[in-house]
N, C-alpha and C positions, 0 to 999 in steps of 0.2 A: 504494500500501500502506500503510494508515493506524499510526499507532504503536501501537495495541491490540493489532496482533495479534504471533501469537506466531512468532516466529524457531525452525527445528530448531535450531540454534545455541543459542538461547536456552530452550531447554525443559531447566529443570537436572534434575539426573541424583535430585535429590528429591523432583521432580513423578516422575519416572518409578521409581525404583527403591524405591518402597516397597511394592512388589506384585511378587514373580517370577512373576504368572498373566500378565504383559505381556510381549512379547520386548524392549520397551525397559526394563526392570526385571530382566532377568537381565544380570549384569556381564560376562559373558563374551561372551553372543552382543551386549551394546551394543558391544565393543570391536569385532566384529565387523564391526557397524554402520557405525562411525566407520573403520574402516580401507575396507569397501567404500567409502561416499559419498566417501570422500576419492581413493582410485585411480578411481575408475567416474566423477567427475568429472573430471579430471584426463585420461582416457583420452578423454572425450566433445571437450574441446577439444584434444586434440593437446600435452597436456603431459609425456605419458609419458618418463620416461628410456627410454635404449635397451636395457638390462638388463629394465627393467620391461614393454617394449614387446615384447623379446622373447620373455620368458615366454608373453602371449596369442598369440603366434604359431606356440607349440610343439603339437602333435596331442595331447601326454598333457597338455595342460592344456586343452583343448576339448572340450564335449560337446553333443550334437546332441538340439535335443528341437523344441517348436514351441509360438510364443506365445498368450494366451489373456487379453492386454488388451484384446482385442477379439475377436467371433468370425471374424475371418476366419482365422486359423490360419496364421501364418507361419510357417515352419521359420527355429528360431533356431539363431545357436551361442552356448552359454553358455561365457565366457571365465574359468576359475577360477583362483588363485592362494592356496597356502595356506588351501584349503577354503572360500573366499569369493570369489562372484559380482564378477567386475570389472567386466565388461563384455559387451553383448549384440549381435551383428549378425547379417545375414542367412543361413542356411544357401544353401549353395550348388548343394545336391542338389535344392534344393524350386523347384518352377517360381514357386511366392510371389515369391521375391526376385531372382532372376536370368532372364532370357530371353536366349537360350538357357539351360539351367539345366545342371551339371554332369551328364558322363553316368555312370550309376550305377556303371559297372566299376572307376572314380576310386576309388582306395585314400584313404582320411582319414591314414593312416599317411605316405602321401607330404608330404614337406615342404613342397611347393610348393601341394601343394592346403588344406592348413591354415592359409596365406596369404590365401587365398580367399577373400572376406565376400559378402554378398548385402546389399541394401537392405532394411531395415527402416522402419518408421514411426514420430513421436517415441513413441506410447504404444507400443511394442515396445523402444524402448531405455530409454524409465522404468521397466520393469518391475521393476528392479531396488528402486526403489524399493517396489514393491508386498512383493517378497518381503523386505524388512528395514527393515516399517514397526514403527515402536516401539508403535504402537497395537495390534500383532495381538496375539492372545490364545495362550497355551501351553498353560494350564487349562483342566477344566470352568470356569463359572463358573454358577452359580445366583442367582437376583435373592431379594434378602432385602426389598424392597419390595415396593407394589404392581406388576402389570404396566405395562413402561411407565414405572416409577417413575428409573430408572435407578440403582439399588443392588444391589450383586451380590458374590458371596461367593465364592472359587475353593475349590473341594471335588474330592478325590481320585476319579479314571476310575470307579474300583471302587464306590465311595459313587453318584456319578452315574447308573452302569447297574442297581445295585438298583434306587433310588429310581423310576427309570424304567419297570420292569420291574416291580416288586411294588405299585410304589402307595400307597397310606394317606396320612395327615394329611403332608403334604410340605409344606406352608407355614403349619404350626402357629404362626408366629413371625408371621406376616403380619398385622397387623390385618384383621378381616373373613373372615380367612379357617383360623380357628382351628379350627374345627368339619368344616373339608371336605374330605369324602374324593376321592381323584383313581383310578381306577381305572387299574392299571397296565397296560403292554402284554403282560403274561401275560392277565391278565383278558380285554381284548380281542381275545386270540387264541384265541375259543369253539372253531373247528372246526379239529382237526389231523390227522385221518381222510384218508389222499387218498382211500378207497374211498367215503366217506360225503359227502364231497364233490363227488366223480363223479357219483354217484347224485341229489342235490340241484340239481347245475347241468344234469343230461339233465331231470329231469325239472321244473325252471323251464323251461326252452327247450321244453317244452311247452307248459306254459301261454301261453307267448309266441307259439308255432304254433297256439293255439285247440285244441290236443289233449288238455289236461287241465284241469279245473277247480282254482281252490283250495281248494275243499271235498275233492275227490279226494286234491288233495297233500296236505292238511295227516292226511288218516287215513291214507294211506299213509305220510308219514314225523311220527306223532305221536310217537317219538322224540329226533327231531331237532329240533323247533319251539325250542325252549329257545337253538339255536344261532343262529337269523334274528335280523335287523335287528326283522323284522316277521311272524308266520306269515300273517297277513293279505297281506302281497305280499311271498310268496316269492320274487320276481322281483328285490326288493332285495339278495339277499346272506345272506351269513351276517355275523355281528356282527363279523368278521374287518375289511371294509368301513369301520367306522366309526376305523379308520388311516388318515389320507389324509400321503401323502406328496409334494411338490410341490417343484421346484425352478423355480431360474430359470436357470443354463445349467449343460449335461450334455453331455457326449459319450459315444461309441463307449466300451469297456469299463470306467468307470465307470457307463454306462448298463445295462447287462447283468449285473454285479455288483450294483446295488441291486435290478434283477428280480428276482435270484437271492435275495435277501432277501425283499423288498416283497413281492412277486408269488407266488414261486415257493416261500418257504419260509413268511413269514407269513400269505400268503393272502388281500390286501387285491387290490380292482381298483383302487383309488386310488393308482394311480402318473402323479403328471400333471407334464406340464410347460408351458412358456411360451410354445408358439408364436406366441399371438393375442396379445402384446403386440409382437411382431415385424413379423412378415408372414403373421398365418397364411391370407388368406384368399389369396394368391399361391399359399403352397403346394395349400391344400385344392384350390384351382381349378385348378390342375395336375396332382393328383390325379385330380381327375373327368375331367381329357382325358386322363387316361394308364389309366383304367380298360381292360382288358378281358374279352370275354364268353367266358366256359370254361364249360362244361357247362350250360348254361342261366342264367347268373348273371355279375353284373358284378362282377370281384375282383381283385387282384394291383396295383391303382392305387399309382403311387409317390408319398411324400411328397417332391416336391422341386420345382424350376421351372428353367426354361431363362435362360441369361443368354446375350450376344452373343459371338461371336467374335473382338475387341477387335482382335486380331494382323493379322487378316485381312479384317476387315470395311471395307466404301467408305462406308457410310451408316448410322448407328443414331441412332434418336429415344430419347434418354435420359427415361426417366417418373418425376416422384417419385424417382430414383435419383440420390444426389450419388456418380458415384463416385471424385473425385478426394480427399475427406474421407472415404465410408463403403461401403455397397453391396458387401461382400466384395472389399475387396482395394484401397485403394490403393497397398500397395507393387508389387502384382500387374499392377492394372487402367492406372493413368497412366501408366506409359513407354509402354504400347501407345497410346494417347491421343495424347500425344506428339508421338511416332515417327511416327505415320502424319497427324499435321497435318504434320510437316514432310519426312518420307522419300518418301510416297505421296501417293493421290489423297481418302486421308481426309478427311470431315466430317461433322458432327453437328449434331445440334437437340437443345433441351433445353426440358421442358414441367416448370415449377418457378412457383410465384408467388417465390421468390425466385433472384436469378441466380446469386451464386455464384461460386465460383473456375470451374465446368465451366462453367456458362451464358456466363461472360465469355469464354472464348474457342470459342463456339459458332458454327454458320453461322445458327443462327436459336434465338433465346430466347421462347420462347410463352407470357408468364405468366398460364399459366389460374387460372380462377376455383378454389378449392379445393373438392372434389366434384364436378366437371363431366369430371375424365379420361373416365370413358366414353362421353361426350358425344363429344368431342375423339373418339377411336378410334373412334365410330359414323361421324361426319364421315366420317374418313378412309376405313371400309368402303364408306360408302355410294359416295363419289368413283369409289374403284380399282373396283367393281362397276358399275356404270354406265358407265363407260369402258373397260370390259373389259382393265383394268391386272393381273389376278390371271394366277397361274399354274394355267391348264386343264388341261393334260395331269395333272399331280401332282392338284390337287383333283379331276379325273374318277375317278383310279383309286380302285377302289372296295375290292379286297382288297391282299394281298401281291404276289400274283400279276402283278397288275396295275402296280403299284407299281416292281417289279423288271426287267418291260418296257420302263418307259420311266428306268429308271436310278434310282429314287429310293430311299433306305435306308428310307422310313417311308411309311406312306399316311392318309388322312381317314376319317369318313364324313360328307362335305360332300355325295355323292349320294344318301346315303341318306334311304328316306323315312320320318317322320312321321305320327301317326296324330293329327288332329286333333281335339280333346273339346270338349266346352261351355265347358270353362275354359282351353281353351288347347292348346299342342303336349302332347302325351300318350307314349304307350309309341309305338318304333320296330315301323316294319310290318314282321309278320313272314308268313312264307310261309301259315305256319297260318290265319292272317286272313283270306284272300282266299276267295272261294268258289270250289266247282272248278274250275267252268269258266276261270278264269281264272288258276288258280296255276298257276305254273310247277312243273318236276322239282325235288325235293329233298327235305331236310329241312323238319319243317315250321316250326322253331325259326331258320331263316336270315333274313335280314332282307333287304331287298327295294328293288331301283333298278328306274329306267326308261333305258331307251337309246334313242331314236328311236322312243320311244311302246310299244317291249318293253322287258313284266316280265321282270326277270330275278333271280334266288336269289344270296346274295352268303354267303360263307362267307369271313369278313375274314382267315384265317387261311392261305388258301388257296394253297400255291406256284405250285400246275399251271397251275390256270385261270383266268385274267386272266376281271376285269370291270369293265368303265367303267359309269359312271353319267350322265345329264345332270345338271346342277347347281341349275340354276332352273326347280323343277317347282313345280305348283299345281292338284292336277288330282282326280279322283273316281276311284278303284277300285274294282270289285265293293261300291259303295254307300258307300265309307270315302273321307272328304273325308282329303289325303293332300296335304306339299308337303316337299320335300328340304331337308335339314340350310342349306343354302346357301343358302334362298328366306327360312328363317323369320330366318337372320342381316340377310338383305338388308331384309325386312320392318321387323326393329329398329330399322336406321340409318335407314330410311325412316320413322319415326315425326316426324320434323322434316327438315324440308330446312334445304341447307349454310348458308342465314342463321340460322334457328332455332336450329341447332347452334351457329354461332358468337355468338349472343347469349347462350345460357346457357354458354356456355366463357369468354366474355367475349374473345373474339378476332378479329381480320380472318378474313372469306369467302379472301379473296387469300392468307393464310397457311395453309388450312386445304388449299388447291390444292396451292399449293407446295410443302407439305409431303408429301400423298401423292402426286405426281406423281413430287419425288424420291425418296423408298422404293420406289418402283414403279420407278429407272432404276436399280439396278444389279446385278440378276438375283436370285440367291441373297444376294449378298453386302451385304444389308441389314438391318437388325433393329430391334426394337421392345426395349429393354432397363429393365424397369421394375421399380418396389421399391415400399418401405412406403407410399411417396407415394400409388400405388396404391391399395394392399391397405387402408391401415386408414383405410376410409370404411364407413357402413353400408349401402354397397355396392359392398363390396371385392370381393366374387367374381366379379361378375357384370364391375365393373370390370377387373379380372386377364383374365376371358375375353374382356372385349372386343378386347388390346392383344395377347392370344397367337392370336386369332381374326387378328389384323391378319397375325402372322406366318406364320400357315397360310396366307395369301392369296396367300404369294408362293412358299410353299415351303422356307423356309429351314432348318428342323428336321436339323441334324445335316448341315449342308454345312460347309465350309470360307467363314468369313467369314461365316456363317450362326449360329444359335442353339445353345448348347452343352449339355449332359447331365452331370452329374457323371458320375466312374467313381472306382469305389473298388476296392482289394484286400480281397476279404473275411478279416474279425478276427476269427470267430463260427464258424469252423469246417465251415460248411453244405456248401461246395464240395466238388468231386472232387478227393480225393490231400491234403485238409488230415485232420492230425492229432489234433484237439481242438476235438471240435462242443462247444462247453462250456455251449452251454445245454441241452441235454441229458445231458450228464453230469451228475444230480441225482438220485440214488434220493430218493422219498419225495417228487417235489415236488407240492404239491398241487394247481396250477391253479384260481384263483378265478373267481368267477363272481359277476354282479349288476350293478345299476347304476350307474354311475360319480355322485361327487357332482356333479358337474359335467356330466352326463346327455349325456356323449359316444359317439358312435355308435351311438345306441341309437332308435329310433324311439316316440315318444311313445303315439302312437295301439295298438301293441300290447303295451303295457307295463299291468299293474293299475294303474296310477296316473292312465289316461285317464278324463278327467272333463269333455272337450268343450273348447272352446275360451274364450279363453287357459287355457294351460296356467299355473300358480305361475310358474315361471321359464323359460327358453326352453331347449329340446332339441333339440342339433346333433346329428342325424343323419349328416352327412358327414366332419365337422372333429373336431380333438378337440387336447389341451392346453389347453386353454381358461382362462388364465390369470386371467383378471379375473371367472371364476365361482368360484374356489375358497374364498374366503374370506367373499364374500358368501351363499353358498348353505350355508355354514358355520352364517351368521347367523342365516338364514332356516327353517333346518331342513330344509329342502327338498332332495332328496327324503327325508331324515333326517338327523337330528343326527350328528355325530361327535363321538368321545374324545377322538382326537388328533389333532395336527399335526406332523407333521418338515419342517421346510424346510432344504432344502438350497440357498447361492448363491444366492439371491434376496430380492429388494427390492420386491417387490410392490406396498407402498402409495408409495412411490416414483418406481418405474417408470412405474406404471398411470394414465392419466386418471383423473379423481376419485380416486385413490388414497388422496386422505384420508378419505373414507368408510370403509376398511377399518381404522381406526385404532379404532373403536369395539368392532367385532367381535375384533380382535385384544386389546385389553384386558379382554372378557371373558371371564370364568373360565368361567360359565355356556353358554355360546356354544362355546367350544374349551377343554374343562377342563385338557388338558395340552398344551403345545406346548414342543414343542422345535425347536431352530435347529442347525445346523451351519455355521461362518461361522470368515471370517478373522480377523473382527476383531467387535466390538458395533455391526452394523450396524442399518441406517434401518429394517427388519423384525424382524431377531433381537432389538434392543433390547425389544422387548415380550415377548421370551420366559420361560419358565422357566427351561431350561436352554439354554446356548450350548455344544457341542460344538466346541473348535478343530477345524481343519483345515490340509493342505498348501495353498502356492501351487500353482500353474501350473508354478512350477519343482522340488516336489516331490513329483510325484503323478505317475498311469499314466492313459491313457485315446490313443484311437484318432479322432484329430480328424476325420477323413473329407474331404471337397471340397465347393465348391460350383461352380456353373454356369459362373462365370469360369474354370474351369481346364478346358483341352482334354484333358489327361493322365490316365492311368490313377493313383490315389495313394493312399495309405494314410501319411500323418503320423504319426508316434510321436510321444508327451508319456510323458517319465520324468523319474525324479528326477534331478536335478543337481545339490543339493548335499544337504546332511543334515538333514532337516525340524527347524525350529527351533519345536517343539512339545515337551511332555514327551513318555515313552513308557510304555506299560502293557504287559500281558502276558497274549494271550487264549490260549486252547488251547494255555499253556505257553510261549508264544513271545513274546518283547520284539519290538512295533514301536510306533512313533510313533499317538501319538491321532490319527485321522484319519477322515474321512468313513468307512472300511473297517473299522478297527478299533473303531468305534463299533457297526454293523451286527453285527458277526462277536463280539463282545461281546454285544452284544442275542441272538443266537442262540443263542451258547452256555450262558447264563444262563437261555434259555426250552428248551434244547433242542429245537432247530428243525434240520429237514433240510439238508443241503446243506453243510453245515461243519462243520468238524471232522476227525479220522484220517481217516476215510473218505467226504471231504467231497463226492468227485467220483465216488464208487463204486469199486470192483475196487481197494481199497485204497488209492486215491489222493488222500493229504492235500488240505485246504483250511484251511490252516492259518496262514496267510499270506498276503496280496494279490499277493505276488510268485508262490505259486503259479496263482494265476488270469490277472495280466495278462501273464507269461511264456507261458503257451499260447496268448493271442490272438498276441502277438508269431510263434511259430512257424505260426499260422494263416495271416497273410499272407509271411512268407517263403516258405508252400507254395502260395501260391494261383497257379494257372498254371503258368506255367514253373520252378520253386522256385528261388529266387535262388542263385548260389556257397558254397560255406564260406568263412569266414574264413580267411585261411592265419595263419601266425604271427606275421609283422607287425601285423597285423589284432588278431590274438588280445592281445598284448604292449601295443597302446596300448590298448585296450579294457578291461584292467585297472589300468594307469596312469592313464589317464584318472578311475577311480573309486576310486583310493587314496584319496581325502579322506572317503567314504562312511563313513557307521558299519555294522556290521555289522545291524543290524536293518532298514538300507534298501537296501545291496550286500552279500550273500556269495556269492561264485560257486560255491559248493556247492549253496546252496538254489536258486540261479538256473538252475543247469544239471541239478539234479534233477528239476526244474519240467518239462521239458523234453526231457532223455532226450537221450543223445549223439548221436543220428540227429539231432537238430535243431540242436545248442546251437549248431555255429558259424554255421549261417544263421541263428541268432537275433544272436550276435555281429553277422555281415555287413549285418543291419537295422538294430541298435540302432546302429551306429557310422555312421551316414548320415542319422539321425533319422527314418527311415520309410524308405518303397519308393517309389520314383519312376520312372513311363516314362520312359524316353529322349526328346529332344525330337523326333529325325527320327523315331520313330515315330507322333508327334502326327496323322499327315494319312495317307489312302491314296488320289492325285490328289486332287481336289476335293472327296472327301468326309473329313469327320471318321473315323478309325480306331475310335472311340468310339461312335459317332454313334446316337441313338435310334433305333430299328427294329422299332416295333411302330403298330401301331393308335392312332392320335389321335383324339378324341370335339372334331369342331365343337358336334354338339348329345348332352350328357350325359344320356342316356336315366336313368341312374341317379341323377341330380339329381333330375330333373323326377318321378322317384317319390315323390318325399319332399315333406311339408307343412310348412309354417312352424306350430310348435306352440300358438302365439300368436295367428296370426288365421286359421289353417285352412288359407289360401293353397296352391296349389301351388309350391315352390320353380321358375324358370326355369332351362330347360334350356340356354337359349341368351343370348347376352351381353345384356342391357338395362340402358337409362339408368332411373336412379327420383331422386329429389329426397330431401336428410335425412330420415331418418323413424327414430321412436320404436321400442319392439321390439312396440308392437301396430300399426304398421305406419302411423302417424301421420304428420304433418308438423311439426313443431315451431311454436309460436305466438313463441319469441323473436323478435323483431322489428328492422329495421334502424334505427327510430328510437331506441328504449333500447339496443341492444346494434350500434353501427356499423361493430365491425371482426370480422373473420374470424380466427381464433386457429391457427398453424401452427407445426411444427418442424421443426428439422433438425439435421444433425449434423456437429460440427468434431473434425477428425483430434487432435486435442490430449483427451480425453473419451470415456469409454464409459460410461454411463450411472451406474452408482453406484462403479465398481471404481478408480478411476483419480484420485479429490483427494486421495490417499494420494502422488502423483506430485508433487513439489517442482519438479522440471524441467517438468515439462507447468504450472504453476500459474504457473510465472515468465515462460514463452510468453503464457498468457492468463490473467491471474488471476481473470477473472470471466466472465463473458457479458455480452449485453445484450438488451431488446428492439427488433430491428430495424423501422423503419418508412420509409415509401417519405416523400421529403421532402414532397410534396402533401398525406399525410395526416396529414405533423408541422404542415404549415402551417395545417388546417384545425382541426385538434384544439389548436393554441397550443402547441406543444410544441417543444424543440430537444435536442439531444445534449446527455446529462448529465443531462437533467433525471429523478428520480424518481416512479415510478408505480405505484401497485398497478392489477392488472389483476383485474377483476369479469366476471362471468358470472349469468346466471337463475339455477343454481341455487350459485351460492357469490356472492352481492350484496357481499359486504363484500372478497372478495377474501383468504382469513384459511386457512390451514394448521394444522388443527386437530390436535395431536397427542397429546394425551390428556396423560399422566403429563408426558409432556416441553414441556407451553405450550403457546402460540399463536405462529404466525409470520405476516408480513405475504406476501401473494403479491408481491412488490413487485421492482422492479428499474431500472434506468438508459437510458434512452432513447439509441439510435444512430440518426443519421437515416442511409438511404444512397438511393441513385439504383435499385439493383437489387432492388425490392422493388416488387409490385404492390400500388399504390393501393387502400386499404380491407382490407389484410392485413398482420398485424404478424407475427413469430415471435421464437422462441429457441432457444439450442440446447441438448439435454440432457447432463446431467453434473454441474451446479452446482446452488446452491440447495442441499447436502444439510446431515442433524442425523447421518448414521451417519459410521463409519470414523475417529472420532475428532474431530466437528465439533459435540459436544455434550458438556459435561461430566457426567462419571459419576462414582459411589462404587463402587469396587473394595478388598473387604476394607478395609472403613472407612477408606480411603481417598480424595482428590481428585482424580482424574483429569482434568486440565483440557484444554481443548478445546483446538483449533489454529485459530484464527477464518479462516485462507483457506480450509481445508476445508470452508469452510460458505459462502462467496460466491458471489453471485450469485444466480440466479433459478430456479426451478422451477416453471413455471406450470401441469404437473399439474391440481392442486387444483382450477381454477376449470373445466376441461374439463365439457360438459355428462354432468350427470347423466340417466339414463334416468327420466323420470317415470314410469314405471309400477312398474319397480322399486325405486328410488327408494335403493340403495345401492349401484349399478353404472353406469358407462359407457356412452353409446350404443354399440350394435356390430352387427356385418351377420350377419343373421338366419342366413346361409346358409354362410358359411366363417370367423363368429363373430371376426374381428378385431375390435377394442376400435377407437374409432374416436378417430383425433390430430386429427383435420383438419376437424370437420364442428362445432366451436363459436363461438358469437358473443358476444364481448364488449367491453366499454369499460374503457376508462384513465382513472383517476382521479390528477392531480398532488397529489403531497406536498408539502409548504411551501409 
């Protein structure tokens, strides 16, 4: 740590207290922060006095909630003294933090239960410093300089709402913007009549279906054409769509609240998440595999993925999955792995160019080349099929009845026949496709298998009549060439020999064979557990399909020791017996329509914009939440221009590969005329906003975190306020509340007179005038799901009240809370909140050798729905089966970046002490790891003339100078220090995410005329995303997967230039 860095104790009160717009500038809050810092530090080091320790072990000083310092969402206990959160530990009711976890019936009012703590990771412990970060904003900030210039003034909440809603010359005092008129949200919300919206939506759908011409539409709706973005392209939708809401991390509860305002009240289709920066292709490949054929169409695919049951697995292949430091759950997964190694016959292999902590304990570490993961999976598949090591009984079961007959919880379409067309595999064969003389009896829309040469019709969901099919079929039926799904997979695997695959992967044939043999030696208790190292490639969807197909070969999904699907208690009220269907309780709901700005889940060919190939930018018919497309699409004005962007809890210019390309667009008021951010600090992207509205941290708000495939139990963690939010308050609909995301949206709705909010917001006289009215209803739904939870007894009610005695009335008022759910559900709500959510008991996790919550539907080895779509850039059909491709650009071309010019491959990884942009404020974490490094193998370092400690700049073909161009915030080099290690594949360099920041206090800012000095510790280290390969055709976006839409983190060639 150098002498120029600012220490927390050295940050003078003068530096922070010149403005009360920040948490550090409020004397009372600063005093709380100092007490929290002192007690928290002593609690962490075991130095609390007996009296202080006793306070932290009392039930009345504990609140149960859910962490969000990463997306794992561990259950936590917040220990509070005098209204200040002092310490964080794991919630023992939560399976994330303890195995087996505490039985749900145990009362948190029991003094012995209050003393019981679960385990959480360093980020969870350090969340206190996120809460009490002195750089947090308390009031609305409005820029006073050019975008990204770092000049702000605090303004009243009511003024900010009026300005963003009404618009006008909002920046007349900023040079160059004196005459710029900004259209407010009220003007953008052009279409507000639900009836008209429904008529326009229906007829725009007819245009897409070819049942109405644009001319006919224009004539019929001539009185409403002014409400459309472009009357010549009605399918773009109304002008309402020119508001885009984009988020970086948001969970259920807030997600539904945002949907209520953005989509159902305001009427825009552009409510867009961040999925593709995390592991989008993993989600969307599994969604495709889980699609169900109902009433003649594929539907019901789940946005999810399977993970291994590590508690009972005997063998696991971890592929691009850093389970000890990321991958949804070090507190949950690490003990299962280490206990398995020491207490039973568990072993595992790691496929990753970096060994890391996980690889260091593996049976085999296979440092395959980045972008070869599909090839390795296909090599394993080839060996397994050729050696008949697959589960024939499982794969042959073609429908539910057949699966039931052999004791399987689910079934696949491995034996179903696929029609071969000129450009490859096409639709699945239907009974109606066959000539009458060969056609089996039954519905002509049923699928077809062969069984010992006999054609059989398949109803996938038939529970009575079992159908079993042959697996490897290549024949002609009724003049139609067909192949079975498994045959197609085998042929894909046979595109190379094992030696050829080994060369592509950069590993030995012997290791491939050993891995395949071991994988098939444990029955159902083996798994391939994959994460973003597989999905974040230009071939990420098909790579995911390959590894999930490997799991299908041994039929491990839904089995103890096999693969898990997450299972959650329903919070939205759509289930039987649940009291509050919150999405439906919305009188006057608009129901938006149109093509999203990111062109997701829409077919290019059916749009009025179709003009041959390539399209101007990619369309993604099976993906959604395409993070890397939001701002570049706005920049290009395709498929239309936008007028306002609201960004919540996101930092796309920091988190995305080639994120530096976004800064020029963010800075351009012509391309994004109004930019509103909701953030807890001046962040990496909110630094470019026009307005920043403050928000509560995850300790100060409501959410329903859901689950992950690594959790075998049915759960619903509830995030609830445990301290009074450290932000100013406002008055909306006559009620005082903290300034947060919810109050911002509610105030906008009130100002514009939008539906779904106010004294009759839920209809029938039910008010939605405070966020509590919404979220308490969702807690009641969780309590009611399935068998309702018991009522809280008198002791629990007393603890519930006492543990919230420090909360201000605008955050907790028992009368308001109780009225939100009614007498019938109130004590059940208390029961759930007292435990931090609802958790299935550990003994109920399994039924014999099956998971209680086993996936129990069709699984598609061949994805017909996917294969029916075409790449909008090339016109080529999507592959419906796993297949290996090299790294390609958006036009399907291999890149020209040569190994001689750029000899190294760039990769990333995760350390357990940072989470992208959210944790650089945690000094406890920075004390453990002050900065990251560029890891490289000893042989690579020697060939490059580098050693540990050397500082280098990383350069690439699309960033040859290795520079972050931050616009008004200046430029900085993509530079870091070398660390030479043995556990890296030669020719690959890597860095961990979360360092090298310019937001959250890492850059000087001016607020209310005073200098807010940076803390240099917050910006140390390197973020090399800026050098990641820009797509040569799109020019402002990184390489991406054309099917699953994942943005590429692992496909860039680079060189290193030594400094000094």
